[in-house]
C-alpha positions in Angstrom: 0.0 0.0 0.0 3.0 2.3 0.2 3.1 2.6 -3.6 -0.7 3.3 -3.7 -0.3 6.0 -1.0 2.5 7.7 -2.9 0.5 7.7 -6.2 -2.7 9.0 -4.5 -0.8 11.8 -2.8 1.1 12.8 -5.9 -2.1 12.8 -8.1 -4.1 14.9 -5.7 -1.2 17.3 -5.2 -0.8 17.8 -9.0 -4.6 18.3 -9.5 -4.8 20.9 -6.7 -1.6 22.7 -7.7 -2.4 23.0 -11.4 -5.9 24.4 -10.7 -4.4 27.4 -8.9 -3.2 29.4 -12.0 -6.8 29.1 -13.3 -8.8 29.6 -10.2 -6.9 32.5 -8.6 -7.2 34.9 -11.6 -10.8 33.9 -12.0 -11.6 34.7 -8.4 -9.8 38.0 -8.8 -11.9 38.9 -11.9 -15.1 38.0 -10.0 -13.9 40.0 -7.0 -14.3 37.0 -4.7 -11.9 38.6 -2.2 -11.7 38.1 1.5 -13.0 41.0 3.6 -10.7 41.5 6.6 -12.4 42.5 9.9 -11.3 45.8 11.3 -11.3 44.3 14.8 -8.6 41.8 13.7 -4.8 42.4 14.0 -3.8 45.5 12.1 -1.2 43.6 10.1 -4.0 41.6 8.4 -5.5 44.7 6.8 -3.1 44.4 3.8 -4.7 41.0 3.1 -8.0 42.6 2.3 -9.2 41.4 -1.2 -7.1 38.3 -1.3 -9.1 35.7 -3.3 -10.9 33.2 -1.1 -13.0 30.0 -1.7 -9.7 28.2 -2.5 -11.1 25.2 -0.7 -12.6 24.4 -4.0 -9.0 23.5 -5.2 -8.6 21.1 -2.3 -11.9 19.4 -2.8 -11.3 19.2 -6.6 -8.0 17.4 -6.1 -9.5 15.1 -3.5 -12.7 14.4 -5.4 -11.1 13.5 -8.7 -8.4 11.4 -7.0 -11.0 9.6 -4.9 -13.3 8.8 -7.8 -10.6 7.8 -10.4 -7.4 6.7 -8.6 -8.5 5.2 -5.3 -10.8 2.6 -7.0 -7.8 1.2 -8.8 -6.3 0.1 -5.5 -9.4 -0.5 -3.2 -12.5 -0.3 -5.4 -15.5 1.8 -4.7 -16.1 1.1 -1.0 -18.9 2.4 1.2 -16.3 4.1 3.4 -15.0 6.2 0.4 -18.6 7.2 -0.5 -19.3 8.2 3.1 -16.1 10.2 3.3 -17.0 12.0 0.1 -20.5 12.6 1.4 -19.2 14.5 4.4 -16.3 16.2 2.7 -18.3 17.5 -0.3 -21.4 18.1 1.8 -19.6 20.2 4.3 -17.7 21.9 1.5 -21.0 22.9 -0.2 -22.2 24.4 3.1 -18.9 26.3 3.4 -19.2 27.5 -0.2 -22.7 28.8 0.4 -21.4 30.6 3.5 -18.5 32.2 1.5 -20.8 33.0 -1.4 -23.3 34.8 0.8 -20.6 36.8 2.6 -18.7 37.9 -0.5 -21.3 38.1 -3.3 -24.4 38.9 -1.4 -22.5 41.2 1.0 -24.0 39.5 4.2 -21.1 39.5 6.6 -22.4 36.5 8.7 -23.0 34.3 5.7 -25.3 31.3 6.5 -26.9 31.7 9.9 -25.8 29.3 12.6 -29.1 27.5 12.5 -29.0 27.0 8.7 -25.5 25.7 8.9 -26.4 23.3 11.8 -29.4 21.9 10.0 -27.3 21.2 6.9 -24.6 19.5 9.1 -27.3 17.4 10.9 -28.8 16.2 7.7 -25.4 15.1 6.4 -24.7 13.4 9.8 -28.1 11.6 9.7 -27.4 10.1 6.2 -23.9 9.1 7.4 -25.3 7.4 10.5 -28.1 5.6 8.6 -25.6 4.0 6.2 -23.4 2.9 9.1 -26.1 1.7 11.5 -27.8 -0.5 8.9 -24.5 -2.3 8.3 -22.3 -4.1 10.7 -20.7 -1.0 12.1 -19.5 -1.1 15.8 -21.2 1.7 17.7 -19.0 1.4 20.8 -16.3 3.9 21.6 -12.9 2.6 22.9 -10.6 4.4 25.2 -7.1 4.4 23.5 -4.5 2.4 25.2 -7.0 0.5 27.4 -9.5 -2.3 27.2 -12.3 0.0 28.1 -15.2 0.8 25.7 -18.7 2.2 26.0 -21.6 1.0 23.8 -23.7 3.8 22.3 -26.1 1.9 20.1 -28.6 4.3 18.4 -27.2 7.2 20.5 -24.1 7.0 18.4 -26.0 9.3 16.1 -25.6 12.1 18.6 -21.9 11.4 18.9 -21.6 11.7 15.1 -23.3 15.1 15.2 -21.0 16.3 18.0 -17.9 15.1 16.2 -18.8 16.4 12.7 -20.1 19.7 13.9 -17.4 20.2 16.5 -14.5 19.3 14.3 -15.7 21.4 11.4 -16.1 24.5 13.6 -12.7 23.8 15.4 -10.9 23.5 12.1 -12.7 26.6 10.8 -11.4 28.6 13.8 -7.9 27.5 13.0 -8.0 29.0 9.5 -6.8 32.4 10.5 -3.1 32.8 9.3 -1.4 32.1 6.0 -0.6 28.4 5.8 -1.7 27.6 9.4 -4.6 25.3 8.6 -3.0 23.9 5.4 0.1 22.9 7.4 -1.5 21.6 10.6 -4.2 19.8 8.5 -1.5 18.1 6.4 0.0 16.7 9.6 -3.3 15.6 11.1 -4.4 13.8 8.0 -1.0 12.2 7.5 -1.2 10.9 11.0 -4.7 9.5 10.5 -3.5 7.9 7.2 -0.9 6.0 9.1 -3.4 5.1 11.9 -5.9 3.8 9.3 -3.2 1.7 7.5 -2.1 0.2 10.8 -5.6 -0.8 11.8 -6.4 -2.3 8.4 -8.6 0.5 6.9 -6.8 0.8 3.6 -9.5 2.7 1.8 -9.7 5.3 4.6 -6.0 5.6 4.8 -5.7 6.3 1.0 -8.4 8.9 1.3 -6.5 10.6 4.0 -3.4 10.6 1.9 -5.4 12.1 -1.0 -6.3 15.0 1.4 -2.6 15.3 2.3 -1.7 15.7 -1.4 -4.4 18.3 -2.0 -3.3 20.3 1.1 0.3 20.3 0.0 -0.7 21.5 -3.4 -2.8 24.3 -1.8 0.0 25.2 0.6 2.2 26.3 -2.3 -0.2 29.2 -2.8 -1.4 29.6 0.7 1.9 29.9 2.5 2.9 33.4 3.7 2.2 35.7 1.9 -0.9 33.9 0.8 -2.1 34.3 -2.8 -5.4 32.6 -1.9 -7.4 31.6 1.2 -9.4 28.4 1.5 -12.4 30.0 3.1 -15.2 28.1 4.8 -15.4 26.1 1.6 -12.2 24.4 2.6 -12.2 24.6 6.4 -15.6 23.1 6.9 -14.9 20.3 4.4 -11.6 19.4 6.2 -13.2 19.5 9.6 -16.0 17.2 8.6 -13.5 14.9 6.7 -11.2 14.4 9.7 -14.1 13.6 12.0 -15.4 11.1 9.5 -12.0 9.5 9.3 -11.9 9.2 13.1 -15.4 7.6 13.1 -14.7 5.1 10.4 -11.4 4.0 11.9 -13.1 3.7 15.3 -10.6 6.1 16.8 -13.0 8.7 18.0 -11.2 9.8 21.1 -7.8 9.8 19.3 -9.1 12.7 17.3 -8.6 14.9 20.4 -4.9 14.0 20.4 -4.2 14.2 16.6 -6.4 17.4 16.3 -4.8 19.0 19.4 -4.2 22.3 17.6 -7.8 22.5 16.6 -8.9 21.7 20.2 -6.7 24.4 21.7 -7.9 27.0 19.2 -11.5 26.2 20.2 -10.8 26.1 23.9 -9.2 29.6 23.6 -12.4 31.0 22.2 -14.5 29.3 24.8 -12.3 30.5 27.7 -12.2 34.0 26.3 -16.0 34.2 26.0 -16.7 32.7 29.5 -14.0 34.9 31.1 -15.4 38.1 29.5 -19.0 37.3 30.4 -18.3 36.3 34.0 -15.3 38.5 34.9 -15.5 41.3 32.3 -11.8 40.5 31.5 -10.1 38.8 28.6 -7.6 36.0 29.2 -6.1 36.4 25.7 -5.3 39.6 23.8 -7.4 38.1 21.1 -8.9 34.7 20.3 -8.5 32.2 18.7 -5.1 31.9 20.4 -3.0 32.3 17.2 -4.0 36.0 17.3 -2.9 36.3 20.9 0.7 35.3 19.9 0.6 37.8 17.0 -0.4 40.6 19.3 2.3 39.5 21.7 4.9 40.4 19.1 5.4 37.1 17.2 5.6 37.4 13.4 2.9 35.5 11.5 5.5 33.1 10.2 6.7 32.4 13.8 3.2 31.6 15.0 2.5 29.3 12.0 5.8 27.5 12.5 5.2 27.0 16.2 1.7 25.6 15.5 3.1 23.3 12.8 5.5 21.9 15.4 2.7 21.3 17.9 0.6 19.7 15.1 3.4 17.4 14.1 4.0 16.4 17.8 0.3 15.8 18.3 0.1 13.7 15.1 3.0 11.5 16.1 1.5 11.1 19.6 -1.8 10.0 18.1 -0.1 7.4 15.9 1.9 6.1 18.8 -1.3 5.9 20.9 -3.0 3.7 18.3 -0.2 1.7 16.9 2.0 1.0 19.8 -0.3 0.9 22.9 
């Protein structure tokens, strides 16, 4: 499967990378540029107008690879279709959100309720396909013999994981190359976990995501020529949660996705502290902005988070493979 993983990664990388010279100028002509909040770090104002919706590049590379290349090695499996359902479904929600913000000039995009309803519908279809099969609805504690059987209540866990992961990943997408880099490491770690546990189709899918993210990173690294927008971040969040569910490593997602967890916690802590104490814990949340306002350069923050993401990914692999 090493050869298959290499081919899948290279193909998705090439598809994503070669789409950029076409997509970026097109987005500029259509004036699909990111609007930077005035409340954000002052250094970000120069990014105003940078093309967004670049997540379409990531999804295109992944989708074409999954439909054409993956079947050569593993066929068209139910797991691949489910992963595409979540990834493309959440990507469409993100696209609608981006489209409404940019084209229709509604700063908030889709309402929280609209987005949640869409996510629940996708989660319901995902669950129905799993529950009607032979899928194990228990959740194991990594490194132990403990597990908890959820039965039909596993549906609610799926909702929490898909919605929670997509929002957490979305919060992380705030600096040039931050999500593309940490996402690459998280999916690479999950690809190795999937292979070690015998989920070859899921592992190859994860490598396809890695290839697309690396292709996107060429144009998203500092200074970014394009942003992925909610189109990419929601799709990636849903995808990594789906990978965790299908490989039965639900709790390991907390370890491998540590950067996403910390970003989310920083926002929660900030909101609770301000409401209860009238004081902020961080200079700005999510926490990557706190480091920026503390004097770190954008590249220093991104590099530090990449290191944390790599360490978290390796820890997750060790937890599943060696314990």
